[in-house]
N, C-alpha and C positions, 0 to 999 in steps of 0.2 A: 504492503499501498504505499505513503507517502510519509513523512520523516515526522518531526515530533510539531514541527506549528508547521505544517501542512493537513486539512482534511479533505474526505470525502462528503459532498451534504445532498442533502435528499429531500425534496419533498414527499410530503404521503399523503393519498387526497384519501379521506375515511368519508367525506359524507358531502348531497350538493343539494342547493335548493334552488330551483327552478322556476319557482311563480314568483319571483320580484319583480321589482320597476324601476327604476331608475330612480325614480323622488327616495329609496330608500336609500339610495347610496352616496348622493349627491345633494347640499344641503340648494346647492340655486342651477339642479338640472334645468338642463333647455329645453329638455323633455321629457317630462316626467312620468311618461305613465307607455314606454316602450320597455320591453321584457327589459330584463338586466338579471341575470343568474349567478348562482356564488355557489363558489366550492369552499372548502373547508378541508384545511392541510393541517398536519403536524411535521418537525422538520429532525431529520437525522443528521448528524452530524459525527465523522468517525474516523480514524485510523490506526496505527497499531498499536497504540497506549491508550485510545481511549476509546469508547461511543459514546453519546450525551442528547439526550431527546429535548428537542426546545417544545415547550407544549405537550399537553396528553390528551387533547380533543375530548368530546365527548362520549358516554356509552351508553349502546340501545333503551335503555329505561328512560333517560334525558331528550334522547332525542325525541321517545313516544312523549314524553312530557310536551314539551314546545314546537310539537308537531315539522319536528325536523330525520325525517328518518335518514339512520345510522345505514353506511353501504357495507362497511366492513370496521369492525373498534378496533382504532390503532393497534392496541396490544395485539392483535390477532394478526396485524397487516406486519405486522416486527416480525411477530413468530412466523408468518409464512417466510420470511426472507431469512429463518433462521436466528433473529437477538429474541431473546427471553428478557422478562424484565431486571431480572437479578443482572442481567449484563449491563441494566445504566447507571453508571457510574455518577453523573451528572444531569440533574434535568430543570432546564432554564426556562422557566413560568414567565413569558411576557406580561403576563397580566391575568387576574382573577378571572374574567368572566366564564360565564359557564362550557363557550369552547373553547376554551384554551386551559382548564385548570380542572372540567369536568372528572377523569382519568387519574385524579392524584393519587386513590387509593392504587390503582394500579400496576402503581410502581414503588412499594413501601421500603424499599433498600437504597432509592436515591436521597441525595443530596440535594434539596430543593435551591435555589439563586432565584433570588426577590428582591427587591426592588422596597426600600422600606416607606417609601409614600402608596406603594399599590397595599402592603396591608393596614399600612394606616385610615386611607381611602374606606377600603372595606369592610371595615370593623368599628368605624368611628361613625361619626355625627351624619355624614351626608347619606349613610344608607336608608336612613329616619325617610326617606322622597323618594316614590314609588316610581319614578321617571329616571333617579340613578343607580337605585340596585335592581333595577330589571335585569338584565345582562350576569349578572351575579347570582348564583343558588347557594343557599345555604349552607347546605352540606360541603359542598368544594370549598367555603372557605374556613368554616372545623377542621376538614383536613386538612389545610394550610396548617391551621394554627395549632393541631394537635402534632403538628410534624416539629414546631420550635421548640414543644414541652420536650419530643425524645432527643432535641436536639439532630436535627437534619434541617435546617432551612440556617441558608448562608444570605444572610441581608446586603444590601449595597446600597449606596447613597451618589448618583450620577453614576459614572462612568466607569470600569474594572474589568478586569482581568478575571477571567473563568479558568484558563488554563491557557498554554503556550500559545498564542493564536487565533484567541479566541476572547474578544469579550463584548462586554453590555455596555450600553448608552441608552439613561432615563430622557424618554423624550414626553412626555404624557400628551396633553389633548384629549384622545378617546379614553381613558382613563388615566385618572392624577398618578401613580407610577408605570404607565409602560414604559417597556424597551426594546430596542432593536439591537440585535445580536451582531457583529460583523465576525467574519470568518476566514481565514488566510488558508489559500487554495493552492497546486499547483501551477492554477493559472492568476484569473486578478479574483481579489476578494471579492465574498462573496455576503452581502445584505441582506440578514432576514428582517424585514422591516416589521411584521407581526403584524398587527393594526392598528403602526403607522400612519402606515396608507392600505385599506382592504385592498382596491386596485391602483394599476397602473397611472388609471385615470386623476387617481384623487393627490395623488402627488404632483405629476407631471404638468396637470391643468390648474395645479391650487384650489380644488374642490373640497370641501369637510362631509367629510361621513357624518350623518346625520345621529349616534347617537357620540358626545363629545359631550365633554365633564371643562374642558376650555378650549374655544376656540381658536385665540392669540394661540396658546403652547402647539394647536394642532398642524395652524398654519406655520410656526415656527419646526415644526418637526418634517413638512412638507420641503422647506428648504434643506433643512439638513440633507436628508435622503439628496435632492437634487446636485447636491455639495458633493454628494459620495456619488452619484452617477458621473457628476462632469470630470471626478477624478479617475476617473476609469474601476469603478468597483460596482460589482451586479448589484443594479438594489430587486430583491423579492418581494411582492408584494402579500398581505397573506389571505386573500380568498380570490383572488382574480385564477376565472378559468384557463385567460391567456397564456397563463407559468406552463400550461398544455400544451398549446400551442410552441409555445418558446421553448422546450426543453426536451428531450428523447426521454422516452420511458424506456426504466429501466428493470432490473428483471424479472422478462418475460417469463410469461407463464406464471406469475404472481398474482396473488387473489387480488390486491391492490392495486391502484394506479400509481405508481411510484415515478419520479419523475428528478433524474440528477441533474446538480445546478452547478456544477463545480467545472465542467466539458466545457 
């Protein structure tokens, strides 16, 4: 595989939602009613030394509760390519929304990497507002709190190095402690934007996503991603079906649709 500071990076699709329109993706959509599908991903980072998962997705029970059917649970998708939960060394949680932290309980041995601001947000007074707590599920947040008490959470305040060649960067905007992940590869670096930009169009055109706690931070995050892309880094949005158009399928024969992002 690659050296200590170089990784392979994969997008693992586990669910999709095809009954959406553009108004659900852009506050200032010029065409509110055209279809605008959404893919749901987790991301795998690995080399000979480490196997790291970025986000956990959600399981079939959560999907049924929110009317978002799961195509394949993330843990099953990983198992299909030979990766068991106990092989995940570290788990980077970009934020605690249900579709990113809904499978925490499926990876009980992993150390979680989370921004201070995200835990404070998800457990603080902002959750008294229904519109802000809607993307969270209490059981997922409680699982993160239990990990704190078992000594399996590493908190970060802004930029931090998770391992050689892997860094996180607090962006905020969509959620108070949202973080993106930058990964060194054999080619150009890959930036996993997660929900710092749901779609390429969000950050490329400066169009805010409607689920937002701080619009100013979200717009600043778009500028950050734009600078990263301009410097030759490959920015991967969190939910865009175009990811599957732009990157080749890996692991042919797998039940899951997995795309390699570092090629």
